[in-house]
C-alpha positions as CSV (number, residue, x, y, z in Angstrom):
1,X,-0.1,0.0,0.1
2,X,1.1,3.5,-0.8
3,X,1.5,6.5,1.7
4,X,-0.1,9.9,1.5
5,X,2.6,12.6,2.1
6,X,1.0,16.0,3.0
7,X,3.3,19.1,2.6
8,X,2.2,22.4,3.9
9,X,3.6,25.9,4.2
10,X,2.4,27.0,7.8
11,X,3.0,29.7,10.3
12,X,4.1,29.1,13.9
13,X,0.7,29.2,15.1
14,X,-0.6,26.6,12.7
15,X,-2.2,28.8,9.8
16,X,-2.1,27.2,6.5
17,X,-4.2,29.7,4.3
18,X,-3.1,30.7,0.8
19,X,0.8,31.0,1.1
20,X,1.4,34.5,-0.5
21,X,2.5,35.6,3.0
22,X,5.4,33.3,2.7
23,X,7.0,35.2,-0.2
24,X,8.9,37.7,1.8
25,X,11.1,34.8,3.1
26,X,12.3,33.7,-0.2
27,X,12.7,30.1,-1.2
28,X,15.9,28.5,0.2
29,X,17.5,25.9,-2.2
30,X,17.4,23.4,0.7
31,X,13.5,23.6,0.8
32,X,13.6,22.6,-2.8
33,X,15.9,19.6,-2.0
34,X,13.4,18.6,0.7
35,X,10.3,18.8,-1.6
36,X,12.3,17.1,-4.5
37,X,12.8,14.2,-2.3
38,X,9.0,14.0,-1.5
39,X,8.3,14.3,-5.4
40,X,10.8,11.6,-6.1
41,X,8.9,8.9,-4.2
42,X,5.3,10.0,-5.2
43,X,3.4,8.4,-8.2
44,X,0.4,10.8,-7.9
45,X,-0.9,14.1,-6.7
46,X,-4.2,14.3,-4.6
47,X,-5.9,17.7,-4.4
48,X,-9.2,19.2,-3.2
49,X,-11.1,21.4,-5.6
50,X,-9.8,24.8,-4.3
51,X,-6.2,23.8,-4.3
52,X,-6.6,22.3,-7.8
53,X,-8.1,25.7,-9.0
54,X,-5.3,27.6,-7.7
55,X,-2.4,25.1,-8.7
56,X,-3.7,24.7,-12.4
57,X,-3.3,28.2,-13.7
58,X,0.0,28.6,-11.8
59,X,1.7,25.3,-12.8
60,X,0.1,24.2,-16.1
61,X,2.2,26.5,-18.3
62,X,5.3,26.5,-16.1
63,X,8.4,24.7,-17.5
64,X,11.3,23.1,-16.0
65,X,13.5,26.1,-16.8
66,X,11.2,28.2,-14.8
67,X,10.9,25.8,-11.8
68,X,12.4,22.3,-11.3
69,X,9.1,21.1,-9.9
70,X,7.1,21.8,-13.0
71,X,7.5,18.3,-14.6
72,X,6.3,16.7,-11.4
73,X,3.1,18.9,-11.1
74,X,2.3,18.7,-14.8
75,X,3.3,15.1,-15.8
76,X,2.2,13.3,-12.7
77,X,-1.5,12.0,-12.5
78,X,-3.6,14.3,-10.3
79,X,-6.7,13.2,-8.5
80,X,-9.1,16.0,-7.6
81,X,-11.6,15.3,-4.7
82,X,-14.7,17.5,-5.5
83,X,-18.5,17.2,-5.2
84,X,-18.9,20.2,-7.5
85,X,-16.1,20.1,-10.2
86,X,-17.1,18.0,-13.3
87,X,-14.3,18.6,-15.7
88,X,-10.6,18.6,-15.3
89,X,-8.7,21.1,-17.4
90,X,-5.2,20.4,-16.5
91,X,-3.5,17.5,-18.1
92,X,-3.3,14.1,-16.4
93,X,-6.2,15.1,-14.0
94,X,-9.1,12.9,-12.9
95,X,-12.1,14.1,-10.8
96,X,-12.9,11.9,-7.8
97,X,-16.6,12.8,-7.2
98,X,-16.9,13.6,-3.5
99,X,-14.9,12.5,-0.5
100,X,-14.9,8.8,0.1
101,X,-12.3,7.4,2.5
102,X,-12.7,3.8,0.7
103,X,-11.9,5.4,-2.7
104,X,-8.7,7.1,-1.1
105,X,-7.6,3.8,0.3
106,X,-8.2,2.2,-3.1
107,X,-6.0,5.0,-4.8
108,X,-3.3,4.3,-2.2
109,X,-3.3,0.6,-3.1
110,X,-3.3,1.2,-6.8
111,X,-1.1,4.1,-7.2
112,X,1.5,3.9,-4.5
113,X,2.8,7.1,-2.8
114,X,0.7,10.1,-3.3
115,X,1.8,13.9,-2.7
116,X,-0.7,16.5,-1.3
117,X,-0.3,20.3,-0.7
118,X,-2.8,22.8,0.5
119,X,-6.3,21.1,0.2
120,X,-6.9,21.7,4.0
121,X,-10.4,20.6,4.2
122,X,-9.4,17.3,2.5
123,X,-6.3,17.0,4.6
124,X,-8.4,17.3,7.7
125,X,-10.7,14.6,6.7
126,X,-7.9,12.3,5.8
127,X,-6.3,12.9,9.1
128,X,-9.6,12.1,10.8
129,X,-9.9,8.9,8.9
130,X,-6.3,7.9,9.5
131,X,-5.3,8.1,5.9
132,X,-2.4,10.5,6.1
133,X,0.9,8.8,6.5
134,X,3.4,11.7,6.6
135,X,3.3,15.4,7.2
136,X,6.0,17.5,5.7
137,X,5.7,21.0,7.3
138,X,7.7,24.2,6.3
139,X,7.0,26.3,9.3
140,X,7.6,30.0,8.7
141,X,8.7,32.4,11.6
142,X,5.7,34.4,12.1
143,X,2.1,34.1,13.6
144,X,-0.8,34.9,11.5
145,X,-3.3,35.5,14.3
146,X,-7.0,34.8,14.4
147,X,-9.3,34.2,11.5
148,X,-7.0,32.0,9.5
149,X,-7.4,28.3,8.7
150,X,-5.3,26.0,10.7
151,X,-4.0,22.6,9.9
152,X,-5.5,20.9,12.9
153,X,-9.1,21.8,13.5
154,X,-9.6,22.6,17.3
155,X,-12.3,19.9,17.3
156,X,-10.2,17.2,15.7
157,X,-9.1,14.0,17.6
158,X,-5.7,13.5,19.0
159,X,-3.0,12.8,16.2
160,X,0.2,11.2,17.4
161,X,3.4,11.6,15.3
162,X,6.9,10.6,15.3
163,X,9.6,13.2,14.0
164,X,11.6,11.9,11.1
165,X,13.7,14.9,10.2
166,X,14.0,18.5,11.4
167,X,16.0,21.1,9.5
168,X,16.4,24.8,9.7
169,X,17.0,27.0,6.7
170,X,18.9,30.2,6.2
171,X,15.6,32.1,5.6
172,X,14.3,31.2,9.0
173,X,11.9,28.4,7.9
174,X,12.0,25.1,9.8
175,X,11.3,21.9,7.9
176,X,9.5,19.3,9.9
177,X,8.9,15.8,8.7
178,X,6.7,13.6,10.8
179,X,5.3,10.2,10.4
180,X,1.7,9.9,11.5
181,X,1.1,7.1,14.0
182,X,-2.3,5.8,12.9
183,X,-3.6,3.7,15.7
């Protein structure tokens, strides 16, 4: 069975809203190395509708010369969980109609390792159903305050994890790689 690898940019206080606030920190090349290691083991991408609609215009025309991650995002099969989206416009994309934990388990069995980014509502559902295997968090040195979407909903159940790797980057970002201990 494959694993779901969730990657998020987040603030110290857990906010994971649209990452435009991270731009002032720049992108440390070591962050690219960490992401490349995740991409290298994943055979598919899983996204919620909102993240798909943000990623598609941003990545679909990007080339490897512009960003080394472009081939992964454009050439890798993408599964989009949505109860409203009916047509995929980004190549190699398939709509998964509505959230169904059994369908996600089936994808893990069929596809192998799967990459996720953003898609917080979907990630929260996957965490609640014990379907996330690893969290890859780039924690930025600021708090976002109230009113922002958080990775862990205050009403969510306890999630235990084991630290695999921790690295700090010159731009102040901390990379934390956790294995989720699904009990």
